[in-house]
VEXDREN-2710 file (C-alpha; in Angstrom, 1 decimal):
% VEXDREN-2710
k/r/px/py/pz
1/UNK/0.0/0.0/0.0
2/UNK/1.0/3.6/-0.4
3/UNK/2.3/5.3/2.6
4/UNK/1.2/8.8/1.7
5/UNK/1.9/11.6/-0.7
6/UNK/2.9/15.2/-0.3
7/UNK/0.4/17.9/0.5
8/UNK/1.4/20.5/-2.0
9/UNK/0.1/18.5/-4.9
10/UNK/-3.5/18.2/-3.9
11/UNK/-6.2/20.1/-2.1
12/UNK/-7.2/16.9/-0.1
13/UNK/-4.3/17.4/2.2
14/UNK/-4.7/21.0/3.1
15/UNK/-4.7/21.6/6.8
16/UNK/-4.0/24.3/9.4
17/UNK/-4.8/24.9/13.0
18/UNK/-7.5/27.3/11.7
19/UNK/-10.6/26.1/9.9
20/UNK/-9.6/23.1/7.8
21/UNK/-10.1/24.8/4.4
22/UNK/-8.1/27.9/5.1
23/UNK/-4.9/26.4/3.9
24/UNK/-6.5/25.5/0.5
25/UNK/-5.2/28.2/-1.8
26/UNK/-7.3/29.3/-4.8
27/UNK/-5.8/31.5/-7.5
28/UNK/-8.2/34.1/-8.9
29/UNK/-7.2/35.5/-12.3
30/UNK/-9.3/38.5/-13.5
31/UNK/-8.5/41.9/-14.9
32/UNK/-11.6/43.4/-13.5
33/UNK/-10.8/44.8/-9.9
34/UNK/-14.5/44.7/-8.9
35/UNK/-14.8/41.1/-9.9
36/UNK/-11.6/40.2/-8.2
37/UNK/-12.8/41.7/-4.9
38/UNK/-16.2/39.9/-5.1
39/UNK/-14.5/36.5/-5.9
40/UNK/-11.9/37.0/-3.2
41/UNK/-14.6/37.8/-0.6
42/UNK/-16.7/34.8/-1.7
43/UNK/-13.7/32.4/-1.6
44/UNK/-12.8/33.6/1.9
45/UNK/-16.4/33.2/3.0
46/UNK/-16.4/29.6/1.7
47/UNK/-13.3/29.0/3.9
48/UNK/-10.5/29.0/1.3
49/UNK/-7.5/31.3/0.9
50/UNK/-7.7/33.5/-2.2
51/UNK/-4.6/34.4/-4.1
52/UNK/-5.4/37.3/-6.5
53/UNK/-3.7/38.3/-9.7
54/UNK/-4.9/40.7/-12.5
55/UNK/-3.8/39.0/-15.7
56/UNK/-2.7/35.8/-17.4
57/UNK/1.0/36.5/-17.4
58/UNK/1.1/37.2/-13.7
59/UNK/-0.9/34.0/-13.2
60/UNK/1.6/31.9/-15.1
61/UNK/4.4/33.5/-13.1
62/UNK/2.7/32.6/-9.9
63/UNK/1.9/29.1/-11.0
64/UNK/5.5/28.4/-12.1
65/UNK/6.9/30.1/-9.0
66/UNK/8.1/28.5/-5.7
67/UNK/4.5/28.6/-4.3
68/UNK/2.8/27.3/-7.4
69/UNK/2.4/23.8/-6.1
70/UNK/0.4/25.0/-3.2
71/UNK/-2.4/26.3/-5.5
72/UNK/-5.3/23.8/-5.3
73/UNK/-7.6/25.5/-7.9
74/UNK/-7.6/28.3/-10.4
75/UNK/-10.6/30.5/-11.2
76/UNK/-9.7/32.0/-14.6
77/UNK/-11.3/34.7/-16.6
78/UNK/-11.3/34.0/-20.3
79/UNK/-11.3/37.6/-21.6
80/UNK/-8.2/39.5/-20.5
81/UNK/-6.1/42.0/-22.4
82/UNK/-2.5/40.8/-21.8
83/UNK/-2.9/37.0/-22.0
84/UNK/-6.4/35.5/-22.3
85/UNK/-7.8/32.5/-20.5
86/UNK/-7.5/30.1/-23.5
87/UNK/-3.8/30.9/-23.8
88/UNK/-3.3/30.3/-20.1
89/UNK/-5.0/26.9/-20.4
90/UNK/-2.7/26.1/-23.3
91/UNK/0.4/27.0/-21.2
92/UNK/-0.9/24.9/-18.3
93/UNK/-1.2/21.9/-20.5
94/UNK/2.4/22.5/-21.9
95/UNK/3.6/22.7/-18.2
96/UNK/1.8/19.4/-17.4
97/UNK/0.0/21.1/-14.6
98/UNK/-2.8/19.1/-13.0
99/UNK/-4.4/22.0/-11.1
100/UNK/-8.1/22.1/-11.9
101/UNK/-9.4/25.3/-13.5
102/UNK/-12.8/26.9/-13.4
103/UNK/-13.2/29.4/-16.3
104/UNK/-15.6/32.3/-16.2
105/UNK/-16.7/34.8/-18.8
106/UNK/-19.6/37.2/-19.5
107/UNK/-20.2/35.4/-22.8
108/UNK/-21.5/31.9/-22.3
109/UNK/-21.9/30.7/-25.8
110/UNK/-21.8/27.0/-26.4
111/UNK/-18.7/27.3/-28.6
112/UNK/-16.9/29.1/-25.8
113/UNK/-17.9/26.4/-23.3
114/UNK/-16.8/23.5/-25.6
115/UNK/-13.5/25.1/-26.4
116/UNK/-12.7/25.8/-22.8
117/UNK/-13.6/22.3/-21.7
118/UNK/-11.5/20.8/-24.5
119/UNK/-8.6/23.0/-23.4
120/UNK/-8.7/21.4/-20.0
121/UNK/-11.1/23.4/-17.9
122/UNK/-12.9/21.5/-15.1
123/UNK/-16.0/23.7/-15.1
124/UNK/-17.4/26.8/-16.6
125/UNK/-19.4/29.7/-15.0
126/UNK/-21.0/32.8/-16.5
127/UNK/-20.7/36.2/-14.9
128/UNK/-22.2/37.3/-12.7
129/UNK/-22.0/33.9/-10.9
130/UNK/-24.2/33.3/-7.9
131/UNK/-22.4/32.3/-4.7
132/UNK/-24.2/29.0/-4.6
133/UNK/-23.1/28.1/-8.1
134/UNK/-19.6/29.2/-7.4
135/UNK/-19.4/27.2/-4.1
136/UNK/-20.7/24.0/-5.8
137/UNK/-18.3/24.5/-8.7
138/UNK/-15.3/24.9/-6.4
139/UNK/-16.3/21.8/-4.3
140/UNK/-16.7/19.7/-7.4
141/UNK/-13.4/20.9/-9.0
142/UNK/-11.5/20.2/-5.8
143/UNK/-12.8/16.7/-5.7
144/UNK/-12.0/16.2/-9.4
145/UNK/-8.6/17.6/-9.0
146/UNK/-7.9/15.3/-6.0
147/UNK/-8.9/12.2/-7.9
148/UNK/-6.9/13.2/-10.9
149/UNK/-3.9/14.0/-8.7
150/UNK/-4.2/10.5/-7.2
151/UNK/-4.2/8.9/-10.7
152/UNK/-1.3/11.1/-11.8
153/UNK/0.8/10.1/-8.7
154/UNK/0.0/6.4/-9.3
155/UNK/1.2/6.8/-12.9
156/UNK/4.4/8.5/-11.7
157/UNK/5.0/5.8/-9.1
158/UNK/4.7/3.1/-11.8
159/UNK/6.9/4.9/-14.3
160/UNK/9.7/5.8/-11.8
161/UNK/9.0/9.5/-11.9
162/UNK/7.6/10.0/-8.4
163/UNK/9.3/13.0/-6.7
164/UNK/9.5/14.5/-3.3
165/UNK/6.8/17.0/-4.3
166/UNK/4.4/14.0/-4.1
167/UNK/5.0/13.3/-0.4
168/UNK/2.4/14.4/2.1
169/UNK/4.0/16.3/5.0
170/UNK/4.1/19.5/6.9
171/UNK/6.5/18.2/9.5
172/UNK/9.9/19.8/10.0
173/UNK/11.4/16.4/10.7
174/UNK/10.2/15.1/7.4
175/UNK/11.3/18.3/5.6
176/UNK/14.8/17.4/6.8
177/UNK/14.4/13.9/5.3
178/UNK/13.3/15.5/2.0
179/UNK/16.3/17.8/2.0
180/UNK/18.7/15.0/2.5
181/UNK/16.9/12.9/-0.2
182/UNK/17.0/15.7/-2.8
183/UNK/20.8/16.1/-2.2
184/UNK/21.4/12.3/-2.4
185/UNK/19.4/12.1/-5.6
186/UNK/21.9/14.2/-7.5
187/UNK/24.7/11.6/-7.0
188/UNK/25.2/7.9/-7.2
189/UNK/26.1/7.6/-3.5
190/UNK/24.8/4.4/-1.8
191/UNK/21.9/5.4/0.6
192/UNK/20.7/3.6/3.7
193/UNK/17.2/4.6/4.8
194/UNK/16.5/3.8/8.4
195/UNK/13.1/3.8/10.1
196/UNK/10.4/1.7/11.8
197/UNK/8.2/-0.5/9.7
198/UNK/5.5/1.4/7.9
199/UNK/7.1/4.9/8.0
200/UNK/7.4/5.1/4.2
201/UNK/11.0/4.0/3.4
202/UNK/10.1/2.7/0.0
203/UNK/8.3/6.0/-0.9
204/UNK/11.4/7.9/0.0
205/UNK/13.5/5.6/-2.2
206/UNK/11.1/6.0/-5.1
207/UNK/11.3/9.8/-4.7
208/UNK/15.1/9.7/-4.7
209/UNK/15.1/7.8/-8.0
210/UNK/12.4/10.0/-9.5
211/UNK/14.4/13.1/-8.7
212/UNK/17.8/11.8/-10.0
213/UNK/19.3/10.9/-13.3
214/UNK/17.8/7.4/-13.2
215/UNK/14.2/8.7/-13.3
216/UNK/11.9/6.7/-15.7
217/UNK/14.4/3.7/-15.4
218/UNK/13.6/0.4/-13.7
219/UNK/12.9/0.5/-9.9
220/UNK/13.2/-3.0/-8.5
221/UNK/12.1/-3.7/-4.9
222/UNK/13.3/-6.7/-2.9
223/UNK/12.1/-7.5/0.6
224/UNK/15.1/-9.4/1.9
225/UNK/13.3/-10.6/5.0
226/UNK/10.5/-12.3/2.9
227/UNK/12.8/-14.6/0.8
228/UNK/13.8/-18.1/2.1
229/UNK/17.6/-18.3/2.8
230/UNK/18.1/-21.0/0.1
231/UNK/16.6/-18.8/-2.6
232/UNK/18.0/-15.4/-1.8
233/UNK/21.2/-15.8/-3.9
234/UNK/19.3/-17.0/-7.0
235/UNK/16.6/-14.4/-6.7
236/UNK/19.0/-11.5/-6.3
237/UNK/21.8/-12.5/-8.7
238/UNK/20.0/-15.0/-11.0
239/UNK/21.0/-18.5/-12.1
240/UNK/21.8/-20.5/-15.2
241/UNK/19.6/-23.3/-16.5
242/UNK/20.5/-26.5/-14.7
243/UNK/22.6/-24.7/-12.0
244/UNK/20.8/-26.7/-9.3
245/UNK/18.0/-29.1/-8.9
246/UNK/14.8/-27.5/-10.1
247/UNK/16.5/-24.8/-12.2
248/UNK/14.6/-25.7/-15.4
249/UNK/15.4/-22.4/-17.1
250/UNK/17.6/-19.3/-16.8
251/UNK/16.6/-16.6/-14.3
252/UNK/18.0/-13.1/-14.7
253/UNK/17.7/-12.0/-11.1
254/UNK/16.8/-8.7/-9.4
255/UNK/20.2/-7.1/-10.1
256/UNK/19.9/-7.6/-13.8
257/UNK/16.3/-6.4/-13.7
258/UNK/17.5/-3.2/-12.1
259/UNK/20.2/-2.6/-14.8
260/UNK/20.5/1.2/-15.5
261/UNK/17.9/1.8/-12.8
262/UNK/17.6/1.5/-9.0
263/UNK/17.6/-1.6/-6.8
264/UNK/15.9/-1.1/-3.4
265/UNK/16.8/-3.7/-0.8
266/UNK/14.3/-3.5/2.0
267/UNK/15.2/-5.0/5.3
268/UNK/18.8/-5.5/4.1
269/UNK/19.8/-6.6/7.6
270/UNK/18.1/-10.0/7.0
271/UNK/20.5/-11.1/4.2
272/UNK/22.4/-14.3/4.9
273/UNK/26.2/-14.0/5.4
274/UNK/27.1/-15.7/2.1
275/UNK/24.9/-13.3/0.1
276/UNK/26.4/-10.3/2.0
277/UNK/29.7/-11.2/0.5
278/UNK/28.4/-11.2/-3.1
279/UNK/26.5/-7.9/-2.4
280/UNK/29.8/-6.3/-1.2
281/UNK/31.5/-7.4/-4.5
282/UNK/28.6/-6.0/-6.6
283/UNK/28.9/-2.7/-4.9
284/UNK/32.7/-2.5/-5.1
285/UNK/33.3/-3.9/-8.6
286/UNK/29.9/-3.5/-10.3
287/UNK/29.8/-7.2/-11.1
288/UNK/27.5/-10.0/-10.1
289/UNK/28.0/-13.8/-10.2
290/UNK/24.8/-15.6/-11.2
291/UNK/24.5/-19.1/-9.7
292/UNK/26.1/-21.6/-12.2
293/UNK/27.6/-18.9/-14.4
294/UNK/31.1/-19.3/-15.8
295/UNK/32.0/-15.7/-15.5
296/UNK/30.8/-12.6/-13.7
297/UNK/28.4/-10.1/-15.3
298/UNK/28.8/-6.3/-15.4
299/UNK/25.9/-4.4/-14.0
300/UNK/24.9/-0.7/-13.8
301/UNK/22.6/0.1/-10.9
302/UNK/21.9/2.5/-8.1
303/UNK/21.5/0.8/-4.7
304/UNK/19.2/2.1/-2.0
305/UNK/19.0/0.0/1.2
306/UNK/16.5/0.2/4.0
307/UNK/16.3/-1.4/7.5
308/UNK/14.0/-1.2/10.5
309/UNK/16.8/-2.6/12.7
310/UNK/20.0/-1.2/13.9
311/UNK/22.7/-2.5/11.5
312/UNK/25.5/-1.4/13.8
313/UNK/24.0/-3.6/16.5
314/UNK/23.8/-6.5/14.1
315/UNK/27.5/-5.9/13.3
316/UNK/28.4/-6.1/17.0
317/UNK/26.4/-9.3/17.3
318/UNK/28.2/-10.8/14.3
319/UNK/25.1/-11.1/12.1
320/UNK/26.1/-8.4/9.6
321/UNK/29.5/-7.8/7.9
322/UNK/31.2/-4.7/9.1
323/UNK/32.8/-3.9/5.7
324/UNK/29.4/-4.2/4.0
325/UNK/27.8/-2.0/6.7
326/UNK/30.3/0.8/6.0
327/UNK/29.7/0.4/2.3
328/UNK/25.9/0.7/2.7
329/UNK/25.9/3.4/5.4
330/UNK/27.6/6.1/3.3
331/UNK/24.6/8.4/3.3
332/UNK/22.2/7.4/6.0
333/UNK/18.6/8.9/6.0
334/UNK/16.4/8.4/9.1
335/UNK/12.6/8.6/8.5
336/UNK/10.9/9.5/11.8
337/UNK/8.0/7.5/13.1
338/UNK/4.5/9.0/12.9
339/UNK/4.4/9.7/16.6
340/UNK/7.3/12.2/16.1
341/UNK/5.4/14.0/13.3
342/UNK/1.8/14.2/14.5
343/UNK/1.3/17.3/12.4
344/UNK/1.2/15.1/9.4
345/UNK/-1.8/13.1/10.7
346/UNK/-4.6/15.4/9.6
347/UNK/-3.1/15.7/6.0
348/UNK/-2.7/11.9/5.8
349/UNK/-6.2/11.3/7.1
350/UNK/-7.7/13.6/4.6
351/UNK/-5.7/12.0/1.8
352/UNK/-6.6/8.4/2.8
353/UNK/-10.3/9.2/3.4
354/UNK/-10.7/10.8/-0.1
355/UNK/-8.8/7.9/-1.7
356/UNK/-10.7/5.1/-0.1
357/UNK/-14.1/6.8/-0.4
358/UNK/-13.5/7.0/-4.1
359/UNK/-12.2/3.4/-4.4
360/UNK/-15.1/2.0/-2.3
361/UNK/-17.7/4.0/-4.2
362/UNK/-18.8/6.0/-1.1
363/UNK/-19.1/9.4/-2.6
364/UNK/-21.3/10.5/0.3
365/UNK/-18.4/10.5/2.7
366/UNK/-17.1/14.1/2.9
367/UNK/-14.8/14.2/5.8
368/UNK/-13.7/13.3/9.4
369/UNK/-15.2/14.8/12.6
370/UNK/-13.1/16.7/15.1
371/UNK/-13.7/13.9/17.7
372/UNK/-12.4/11.2/15.3
373/UNK/-9.4/13.3/14.4
374/UNK/-8.7/13.9/18.1
375/UNK/-8.7/10.1/18.7
376/UNK/-6.3/9.6/15.8
377/UNK/-4.0/12.3/17.1
378/UNK/-3.8/10.7/20.5
379/UNK/-2.7/7.3/19.1
380/UNK/1.0/6.5/19.1
381/UNK/0.7/4.5/15.8
382/UNK/3.2/1.7/16.4
383/UNK/2.6/0.6/12.8
384/UNK/3.1/4.2/11.6
385/UNK/1.6/5.5/8.3
386/UNK/0.7/2.0/7.1
387/UNK/-1.4/1.4/10.3
388/UNK/-3.1/4.8/9.9
389/UNK/-3.8/4.0/6.2
390/UNK/-5.4/0.6/7.2
391/UNK/-7.4/2.3/10.0
392/UNK/-8.9/4.8/7.6
393/UNK/-9.6/2.1/5.0
394/UNK/-11.6/0.1/7.6
395/UNK/-13.4/3.2/8.8
396/UNK/-14.5/4.1/5.3
397/UNK/-15.8/0.6/4.8
398/UNK/-17.7/0.8/8.1
399/UNK/-19.1/4.3/7.6
400/UNK/-22.8/4.8/7.0
401/UNK/-22.9/8.6/7.4
402/UNK/-21.3/11.6/5.7
403/UNK/-18.5/12.0/8.3
404/UNK/-16.1/9.5/9.8
405/UNK/-16.7/9.5/13.6
406/UNK/-14.9/7.8/16.5
407/UNK/-17.3/4.9/16.2
408/UNK/-15.6/3.9/12.9
409/UNK/-12.3/3.5/14.7
410/UNK/-13.0/1.0/17.4
411/UNK/-9.6/-0.6/17.3
412/UNK/-7.8/2.7/17.6
413/UNK/-10.1/3.7/20.5
414/UNK/-9.2/0.5/22.3
415/UNK/-5.5/1.1/21.6
416/UNK/-5.7/4.7/23.0
417/UNK/-7.9/4.0/26.0
418/UNK/-6.4/0.6/26.9
419/UNK/-2.8/1.2/26.0
420/UNK/0.0/3.4/27.3
421/UNK/-0.4/7.2/27.3
422/UNK/0.7/8.8/24.1
423/UNK/4.4/9.6/24.1
424/UNK/5.4/13.2/24.6
425/UNK/5.7/15.2/21.4
426/UNK/9.3/16.3/20.6
427/UNK/10.0/19.9/21.7
428/UNK/10.4/21.1/18.1
429/UNK/6.9/19.9/17.1
430/UNK/4.0/22.3/17.5
431/UNK/0.8/21.2/19.1
432/UNK/-1.8/19.9/16.7
433/UNK/-5.4/21.0/17.1
434/UNK/-8.2/18.5/16.2
435/UNK/-10.7/20.1/14.0
436/UNK/-13.2/18.7/11.5
437/UNK/-11.7/17.7/8.2
438/UNK/-13.7/17.9/5.0
439/UNK/-12.6/16.6/1.6
440/UNK/-14.0/19.4/-0.5
441/UNK/-15.1/21.9/2.1
442/UNK/-18.3/23.8/1.6
443/UNK/-17.6/26.0/4.6
444/UNK/-15.0/26.4/7.3
445/UNK/-15.0/23.7/10.0
446/UNK/-15.6/25.3/13.3
447/UNK/-15.6/24.3/16.9
448/UNK/-17.8/21.3/17.9
449/UNK/-21.3/21.7/19.3
450/UNK/-20.0/21.7/22.8
451/UNK/-18.0/24.9/22.0
452/UNK/-20.8/26.8/20.3
453/UNK/-20.9/30.3/21.7
454/UNK/-24.6/30.6/21.3
455/UNK/-25.7/27.6/23.3
456/UNK/-29.2/27.6/24.9
457/UNK/-31.0/25.9/27.7
458/UNK/-34.1/23.8/26.8
459/UNK/-35.5/24.4/30.3
460/UNK/-37.0/27.6/31.8
461/UNK/-35.9/28.9/35.3
462/UNK/-38.7/26.8/36.9
463/UNK/-37.4/23.6/35.4
464/UNK/-40.1/23.2/32.8
465/UNK/-39.5/22.6/29.1
466/UNK/-39.5/25.9/27.1
467/UNK/-42.0/26.5/24.3
468/UNK/-41.0/25.0/21.0
469/UNK/-41.2/28.4/19.3
470/UNK/-38.6/29.8/21.7
471/UNK/-36.3/26.8/21.1
472/UNK/-36.7/27.2/17.4
473/UNK/-35.7/30.8/17.5
474/UNK/-32.6/30.0/19.6
475/UNK/-31.7/27.3/17.1
476/UNK/-32.0/29.6/14.1
477/UNK/-29.9/32.3/15.9
478/UNK/-27.3/29.6/16.8
479/UNK/-27.1/28.4/13.3
480/UNK/-26.8/31.9/11.9
481/UNK/-23.9/32.6/14.3
482/UNK/-22.2/29.2/13.7
483/UNK/-22.3/29.4/9.9
484/UNK/-21.6/33.2/9.8
485/UNK/-24.9/34.1/8.1
486/UNK/-24.5/31.8/5.0
487/UNK/-28.1/31.3/4.4
488/UNK/-27.8/28.3/2.1
489/UNK/-25.7/26.5/4.7
490/UNK/-28.0/27.5/7.6
491/UNK/-31.1/26.3/5.8
492/UNK/-29.4/23.0/4.8
493/UNK/-28.2/22.3/8.4
494/UNK/-31.6/23.1/9.9
495/UNK/-33.2/20.9/7.4
496/UNK/-35.6/23.5/5.9
497/UNK/-35.9/25.3/2.6
498/UNK/-34.2/28.6/2.1
499/UNK/-37.5/30.4/1.5
500/UNK/-38.8/28.9/4.7
501/UNK/-35.8/30.2/6.5
502/UNK/-36.3/33.8/5.2
503/UNK/-39.9/33.6/6.3
504/UNK/-39.0/32.5/9.8
505/UNK/-36.4/35.3/10.0
506/UNK/-39.1/37.8/9.1
507/UNK/-41.6/36.4/11.6
508/UNK/-39.0/36.4/14.4
509/UNK/-37.7/39.9/13.5
510/UNK/-34.2/38.6/12.9
511/UNK/-32.2/40.8/10.4
512/UNK/-31.0/39.1/7.3
513/UNK/-27.3/39.2/6.1
514/UNK/-26.5/42.0/3.7
515/UNK/-26.8/41.4/-0.1
516/UNK/-23.8/40.6/-2.3
517/UNK/-21.8/37.6/-3.3
518/UNK/-19.7/37.7/-0.2
519/UNK/-22.7/37.6/2.1
520/UNK/-24.4/34.9/0.0
END
């Protein structure tokens, strides 16, 4: 299974200690200053972070700049004087950008729509766009972009072009890993990736290859701990036909399969002693000896090793050759366990939830509650990212509602409640606040019901139940405050029609939000 991808490539992973959507950046491209202000205000009201530019050239400069990967969506005007929207779409295709685009124009002819969609636009809106239409369009485009991003990353992983940009993280500890990996990728130095099981060692290895000169070349993975001792030599180095009993045909071996590419030896500490000798020669001389071969064979490969054990301890115990250890440990990279980078958990949860909801056909699932996220943050995750991935997978399968709740994580609840207290967070790690996560947020996630500032008492001072009309008025006022006057959202959450809501506001003497796109 995948162990996670980087946040900057997809809106599914956006997260901050503020409302969950606020770190989702949307680029607004429009030469009309009034329209820019209206769109920016609406996007902020929906809970996203607007990035505003006034033309196509500035948009392309921003997209290709250092912060371009953080842009989750582009709202693009088609008619601009310097560089129009169609030209921007063409450049995005040339740049192989997967960022979804919503195009907008005052002229909504069918030919314009067809041309824009053929050029790669995800959706099309006509000015002046209503806030409801814009909100739905943004939500759909973010979901579409996330799924397309998943497919693109899967293709890059299969083709050997996965890079560090695809790794989900906001952790300083992981940023250090990425910095080391990017430096190592520019050379042919042997790399030893150390870390507990499930932290994503293979993902780091794939990113190293995809960033270096051997990108697009073979990437061959061998789990050294899963091969019987009597077959390790043959599987790694190959054998000739008739070399031993049962060798009915020639086998090339993993080293030969990795020729010109990368060989990833996972759990390298499990290799038998005789195979360690042959591995040392392959590293020193660039030659391998297939079983039964008359002469050695030259091989060109990049070796990346990984281990979840301490190789130096194995050396001291006599289970691993000291000379091979120093040959492998030229450039060590330690991947920290998930408990040391808890700030990555919200991003990973969002990513896995979206992925499995799509794979399992549960399109109704739209996020994770704050209570569920708090539970996941309190777990120490001995199985690391792989365990988190499996927990979310199980939760998605169990889920009946729109949000994953603590009830969908019974095993994690038992582990947290019945196990040891969560280990202390490293001093360098900031605290992580548990807030509701949504996959394509319709509005900012806010505090839970128990934190609502407009709470009310269902009983009067004498202990009797209050009249239903009074409770209804309090509920409407509470909803208006909680959802900041967004009438569509308030009506939906109260389970009534929007016209009914306006009528009740009038009857109760409650003032309505002001007009305009920002006020909905």
